Every structure is written in C-alpha cells, then in structure tokens.
N, C-alpha and C positions, 0 to 999 in steps of 0.2 A: 499139118496145122500147128503141131507143137514146135516144129522147126521155125515156122514163120513167126510164132510168138516170140521165141528166142532171139530171132533176127530183129524184131521190133524192139525188144529190151536192149539189144546191143546198139541200136541206133538211138536209144534213149527217147523214143517217140512217147513214152509215158512220162517224161519229164521235159516239157518244152521250153524250160527256162533259157537254154542255150539258142533255140530257134529265135525266141524274142530279142535276146541280147544282140543277135546278128541282124535280125530284121529291122529293128528300130533305126539304127544309123543308116541302113539301106534305104529305108523310107524317107528319113530326113533328106538324104541326097537326092532321091527321085522327086520329091515334092519341090525342093528348091530349084532343081534343074529344070523341072517342068512348070515352074511358076504356079504350083497348085494343081496343074492338070497334066500329070505325066501320061505318056502314051499307054493305052490299055494293055497292048501286047507286051511292051517293056515291063510293065508292072507285074503281069502274070508271070512272065519268065523269071523275074527277080524274086518274087515270093516263092515260087516252086524251087528256084535255084538255092535260096536260102535253106529251105527244108532238106533238100538233097545233100547239099554240101555240109550242113551242120551234122546230118546223119552220117555222112561219110568220115567226117572228122572224129565223131564218136567212135566209129569202128576202128579206124586207124590208131586212135589213142589207146583203145583197150588192147589192140595187137601189140603196140609198143610197151605197154605196161603189163603184159601177160605174166611176167614173172614177179611183179611188184604188187599187183592188185590182191593176190591171195593173202598178203601179209598186212593189209590195211583194213581196218574194221569196216569202213564205209564202202569199200569196193570189193570185198571178198566174195560177194554173191553175184558179180557180174558174169555174163554167159561164158566168156573165155576163161575166166578164173576158175569157174566150176566145171568146165569141160563140156558144157551144154552146146557150145559152138566151138568147132575146131579152128585151129590157126588158118588153115587152107581155105575154110568156109569164110572166115572173116576177110581174108585178102580178096577173095572172089567178090564178096559183096561190096567191098570198098571200091573195086574196079568198075562194077556194074553201076554203083550210085555216081561215080565220077563221069562215067560214059553218058548217063542219062542227063547229068547237069551240063556236060559239054554239048550234047544234042540240043539243049535248049538255047545255049549261047550262040550256036550256029545260025539261029534266027535273027541275031543281031548284027550290027555292022563290023567291019574289019577291026577297028581300034578296040572294041569290046572283046572280040575273039582273042586278040593278041594279049590283052590284060588278063584274060581268064587262064592262060597258061601259067602266069605268075601266081594266081590264086590257088591253082592246083598244086604247084610246088610249095607254097606256104602251108597249105593244109596238110599235105603229106609229111613235111618235115617238122612241124611244130611239136608233135607229141614227144620227139626225141630231144628237144631242147633242154628239159629238166635235168638231163644227165650231164650237161656240159656248161650250163650257165644258171646264175641265180636270177636271170631275167627272162624266164619263159613267158611271164605275163606280158612283157613288152612285145615279144614275138607273136603272141596271141593277138594282141591289139593291132599288129600290122596285118596279120591274117584275117581278122574279123573286119578291119577297116578297109581292106582292099576292095570290098563291095562298093565303096564310095566312089573312087575313080571309075570303077566299072559302070556304075549307075549313071554318072555324068556323061561317060563315053557313049552309052547306049541311048540316052535321051538327046544329047546335043552334039555328039561326035566330036567333042572338044574336052580339054582338061584345064578349065580356068583356075586361077589361083585359089579360089574359094574351096576347091576340092582338097587342097593339101592342108588348108586350115582345118576343115572338117576331119580330115584324115588324122591330123595331129590330136585333135580334140578326142577323137574316138580311141586312140592309143592311150591317152592319159586316163580316160574314163575306164578302159578295160584293166589297165594296171590297178586302178583303185578297187574295182569290184572283184577281180580275180585274186587280189591280195586278200580281200575278206574271205574269199573261198579257200585260199591256201592256209588261212589261219585255222581252219577247221581240222586240217591234217598236219599241222606243223610239228608236233611232238613225234608223230609216227614217221613223218618225212625225215626228221633229223636222225632217227634210228636206222632207217634203210638207205639214207644217202641221197634222197631226192632233193633237188634244189628248187627254191622259189623265192619271191620277193618277201614273202612273209618271214622267211629265215634271214634273208639279207638285211631287211629293215630292223629286225629285232625289236627292242623295246621302243623304237621310234615309229613303230608301224602305224599307230593311231594318228600321230602328227602328220606323217607322210601321206596317208590316206586322205585326211582332212585337207592338206595343201593341194593334193591332186584333184579333189572334188571342186575346190574353189577356183583352181585353174581352169577346169572344164567349164564351170558357169561363167567365168569371165570371158573365155574364148567364145562361148555361144553368144554372150552379150554382145561381143564385138562382131561376130559373124552376122548376127541378125540386126545390125544397126539400120538397115533399110527396111526391116519389118516393123509391124505395129504393136499396139497395146496388147493384143490377144497373145502374141508371141511372147511378150515380156511377162504376161500372166502365166503362161506355160512354164517359163523359167522360174517364176516364183514358186510354183508348185513343186517343180523339180528340186529347187533349194530346200523345200520343206522335207522332201523324201531324203535328201542328203544329210540333213541334220538328224532325222530319225535313224539313218543308218549309223551314223557316228555315235548316236546314243546306245544303239544295240551292241556295238563292238567295244564299248567302254571298259568292260571287264574281261574281254577277250574269251568269253564262254563260246565254246565251239558251236553250239546249237544257235546261239544268238548271231554269231558271225555268219552262219549259214543263212539265217533269216534276213540279215543285212544284204547278203549277196542276192538273194531272190528279190528283194525289194527294188533292185536296180531295173527290173522290168517296168516298174511304174515310173521310175525316173526317165527311162527312154521313152515311154508312152506319153508322159507329160510334154516332153520337148516336141514330139511329133504332133500332139494335139495342138500345141501353140503354133507350129508352122502351118498346119492344115487349116485351122480356124482363121488364121491371118489371111490366107488366100481366099477363103470362102466368105468370110464375113467382116474382114478388117478394113 
C-alpha cells in the first residue's frame, strides 16, 4: 500500500491541476469537432487518456529531474528525490501508463493512432528540454496541444484548419501559464542552471505574459466567430480570470505567481463552458 501511495504521489494525482490544463483544450476540440455532441466512446477514451498521459508525463519529468529536484525547495520531497521510488520503478511505471494510454487509442481510427505516436514522443522528450533551451514552455504547449489534432482525428477522421488555430492558441496559453509557474522557481533555476521562459523574459516577463493572454483571447474570439452570445460570455469570464492572474503576478511574489498558474484551470473551464452552452442553449 505504501508503494502505491508513493506511485500516486509520483503521478501527482493529489495535484490535478495538470490534468485540468491538459483536459480543457482537449474538450474544446472535442466539443467543436462534435458540434456539441462528441461521440461518447471518444470522450471517455480522451478523458482517461488525459489522466494517464499527464500521470506518465509527471513520472518521466521527475525521472529526468532526479538530480535537480533535491536541490529545489518546492520539489525536494518528491518520491524519486527522497528515494521512496527508485529510478527503475519510475521507468516501469512510465511504460505501463503509456501502454495503457496506447491501448485506449487502439479503440480509435488509424489517423488518431498515428498521431498518438507523436504524442508519446513529445511527452517522453519534454522533461529534457529545460537543459537545452530557454523555451521548454513552448515545447510543453506543443505536447499538451497535440491532444487537439488527436481529438479532431478521432471525432471526424480529418484535420481541418481550425485544428491548427486551436493548436497555436493552446501553445500561447501554455507559455503564458507555465511562465507564471516558472517564475516561482526562477531564482533557484538560475543557480542550478535550469532554463525557462521566466529566465529568458527577465524583467519583460509580465508584459510578455499579458501580450500572450491577449493573443489567446483574440484568437479564441476569431476561432469562435461562428458561435453565439454564450460563447462570447465565456470569453468575457476568461478575460476576467486573465486580468486577475496579471494582478497576482504584478509583484512577482512566488506564492502569488503559483496562485496565478493555478487560476488557469478556471480560464480553461470558462472557455469550455462557453463552447458547451452555445451548442446546448445558444
């Protein structure tokens, strides 16, 4: 039982924010692709797939950071860092989670299966990006956003142009919220040599995050031009959350930056609520 608990901690099941941040864009895509009524099996597969792949991502991330986490205050109590889970156990758990997710994908069409291979490569390689580039947040956006073409492929067996606009939107949003997250550890990252957009942006961080959030909202406004009032109401609520996040990070206080990062769950939820209510009541 103790080992299972440590595995759950390693998968960050006690902190579902990552699941939500991956889930909301997936649901945006599914609901738009299915015009408000996505296939039930496709929806179940993608919700479970989000949970499995986010868990797998956390496991391989902690494996990649096994020599870094003990030196960072926020991460030094993670299972691999403390020795509660061995490196070998972590790799086995990662493989099992990926195989379970791939088993779900096999229920989908050929195009979705092909796209899932790219998703696996992105998830496995992302944790190592912070060693080579100051743009790991962009890579994370690509990895998280890959669920969008997969969702359209599963629902419609096609990849219309809206897929790539949603994909771009998600990348920009991910860079914004993950930069907020990186601002929490910026000082320690500078010491240990880990790269991030928070370090790259420097004193321009707040202005760039604001610009990214504005771009996200404008893209969503354009993408949803065929949708109705309820969708725009969802965008307005999301804009309110964006303003709140910018207020939270104004002094760059680590705890408030972390709160701003967490608040993006509600930003994503507001967009989904706008999409869903449009199709049901618009």
